[in-house]
ZAMARGU-4260 file (C-alpha; in steps of 0.2 Angstrom, whole numbers, plus 5000, padded with zeros to 4 digits):
<rodrens>
0) 5043/4908/4890 | 5050/4923/4881 | 5033/4925/4872 | 5024/4925/4888 | 5035/4938/4896
5) 5034/4949/4880 | 5015/4948/4881 | 5015/4952/4899 | 5026/4968/4896 | 5015/4973/4881
10) 4999/4972/4892 | 5007/4983/4905 | 5013/4995/4892 | 4997/4996/4882 | 4986/4998/4898
15) 4998/5012/4904 | 4998/5021/4887 | 4979/5020/4886 | 4976/5026/4903 | 4987/5041/4900
20) 4979/5045/4884 | 4962/5044/4892 | 4967/5056/4905 | 4975/5068/4893 | 4958/5069/4884
25) 4950/5076/4900 | 4953/5095/4900 | 4944/5096/4917 | 4958/5085/4924 | 4973/5090/4915
30) 4972/5109/4916 | 4969/5111/4935 | 4982/5098/4938 | 4995/5107/4928 | 4990/5125/4931
35) 4985/5126/4949 | 5001/5123/4958 | 5010/5135/4946 | 4997/5149/4948 | 4998/5147/4967
40) 5017/5147/4967 | 5017/5163/4956 | 5005/5172/4967 | 5012/5166/4984 | 5030/5161/4980
45) 5034/5176/4969 | 5022/5190/4967 | 5017/5191/4986 | 5032/5183/4993 | 5038/5196/5007
50) 5048/5183/5017 | 5061/5178/5003 | 5055/5160/5004 | 5054/5157/4985 | 5065/5141/4986
55) 5056/5135/5001 | 5039/5137/4993 | 5044/5130/4977 | 5048/5114/4985 | 5032/5114/4995
60) 5021/5118/4979 | 5030/5103/4970 | 5023/5092/4984 | 5006/5100/4983 | 5006/5098/4964
65) 5011/5080/4963 | 4998/5075/4976 | 4983/5080/4965 | 4985/5069/4950 | 4989/5054/4961
70) 4973/5057/4972 | 4961/5061/4958 | 4967/5049/4945 | 4965/5035/4958 | 4952/5042/4970
75) 4939/5048/4956 | 4943/5037/4941 | 4944/5021/4951 | 4928/5025/4959 | 4920/5028/4942
80) 4927/5012/4935 | 4921/5002/4950 | 4903/5009/4949 | 4901/5007/4930 | 4908/4989/4930
85) 4924/4993/4920 | 4935/4987/4935 | 4926/4971/4936 | 4928/4968/4918 | 4947/4972/4918
90) 4949/4959/4933 | 4940/4946/4923 | 4951/4949/4907 | 4968/4940/4904 | 4977/4956/4908
95) 4989/4955/4922 | 4980/4960/4938 | 4993/4973/4943 | 4993/4982/4926 | 4978/4992/4930
100) 4986/5000/4946 | 5003/5002/4938 | 4995/5011/4923 | 4987/5023/4934 | 5003/5025/4944
105) 5012/5028/4927 | 5000/5042/4923 | 5002/5050/4940 | 5021/5050/4939 | 5020/5057/4921
110) 5010/5072/4928 | 5021/5073/4943 | 5036/5075/4932 | 5028/5089/4921 | 5022/5098/4936
115) 5039/5098/4945 | 5048/5104/4930 | 5035/5118/4927 | 5039/5124/4945 | 5057/5122/4943
120) 5056/5133/4928 | 5046/5146/4937 | 5058/5146/4952 | 5073/5147/4941 | 5068/5160/4929
125) 5056/5171/4939 | 5061/5169/4957 | 5080/5167/4955 | 5080/5150/4964 | 5098/5144/4964
130) 5102/5126/4968 | 5116/5114/4963 | 5113/5101/4950 | 5112/5088/4964 | 5099/5097/4973
135) 5088/5099/4957 | 5090/5081/4954 | 5087/5076/4972 | 5071/5086/4972 | 5065/5079/4956
140) 5067/5061/4962 | 5059/5064/4978 | 5044/5072/4969 | 5042/5057/4958 | 5045/5043/4971
145) 5034/5053/4983 | 5019/5050/4972 | 5018/5032/4978 | 5009/5035/4995 | 4996/5046/4987
150) 4993/5034/4973 | 4989/5021/4986 | 4979/5032/4997 | 4969/5037/4981 | 4967/5019/4976
155) 4959/5015/4993 | 4948/5030/4992 | 4942/5025/4975 | 4938/5007/4980 | 4929/5013/4996
160) 4919/5028/4990 | 4905/5028/4978 | 4909/5038/4961 | 4896/5052/4965 | 4905/5056/4981
165) 4923/5053/4976 | 4927/5071/4970 | 4921/5079/4986 | 4929/5066/4997 | 4946/5068/4988
170) 4945/5087/4990 | 4940/5085/5008 | 4956/5076/5011 | 4968/5084/4998 | 4965/5102/5002
175) 4965/5101/5022 | 4980/5090/5021 | 4990/5102/5010 | 4986/5116/5022 | 4989/5107/5038
180) 5006/5100/5031 | 5012/5118/5028 | 5012/5117/5009 | 5004/5133/5006 | 5014/5143/5019
185) 5030/5139/5030 | 5025/5127/5044 | 5035/5137/5057 | 5022/5151/5055 | 5009/5139/5062
190) 5005/5138/5081 | 5015/5125/5090 | 5000/5113/5092 | 4997/5114/5073 | 5015/5110/5069
195) 5013/5094/5079 | 4997/5090/5071 | 5006/5090/5054 | 5015/5074/5058 | 4999/5065/5055
200) 5000/5068/5036 | 5011/5060/5023 | 5012/5076/5014 | 5021/5084/5028 | 5034/5071/5029
205) 5037/5071/5010 | 5038/5090/5011 | 5052/5088/5025 | 5061/5076/5014 | 5061/5089/5000
210) 5066/5103/5011 | 5080/5093/5018 | 5088/5094/5001 | 5089/5113/5002 | 5094/5112/5021
215) 5077/5120/5026 | 5068/5105/5035 | 5063/5107/5054 | 5079/5097/5059 | 5072/5080/5062
220) 5082/5066/5055 | 5078/5063/5036 | 5077/5044/5039 | 5063/5047/5051 | 5052/5055/5038
225) 5057/5042/5025 | 5052/5028/5037 | 5036/5036/5041 | 5032/5038/5023 | 5035/5020/5020
230) 5024/5016/5034 | 5010/5026/5027 | 5012/5017/5010 | 5011/5000/5018 | 4995/5005/5028
235) 4987/5012/5012 | 4992/4997/5002 | 4985/4985/5015 | 4969/4995/5016 | 4967/4995/4997
240) 4971/4976/4996 | 4957/4973/5009 | 4945/4984/4999 | 4949/4976/4983 | 4944/4959/4990
245) 4927/4966/4993 | 4924/4971/4975
</rodrens>
């Protein structure tokens, strides 16, 4: 029994390690994922910030940053694995069926941790962002756990979309969702109908969870945003499971 459990954990670990190493060998994925959120924050949260919203924008760019690796590692790479037969081969192998998804989730969380710490460093050293230790830790935990719904969304997209169309499809979801959720500029600057429209996106609710840590959310109960995020996660998980059955 112990040998079987040990073998299972070894399979999870090896699949996670190799997935991370594979992604790290892809500069076209690594550099944009790690640099774009930081560049945007430096320009719009520090250099051209005329509204003294550096802390607010740091939180939102953390959310923007963690969405990218989750959506692209699943949405694009799963689509490629599906089309080239790698996914079918993995499902036929003795490897635990959940190891593939957990490995890609591990990679997304690793990138989320690095991106969040980068933005924390920029906020602290360049924008004089002052938070308590509890607030820093709370934001970090929210960023890491908040990766989950976007991993599930990316998984569904990767299973549903052909590999050739996956990058464009992910971008068509990622960028408009970020804009409409108020991640690039304070949501209260949007017209009232657009503020209501933001409720349709998980990124908005994750942003509000992060902003609640610094007492800058729109005032709705935090538990409401948490429950909505869990609902999004359940819907995306169900859709991905149904799509997996068709493979």
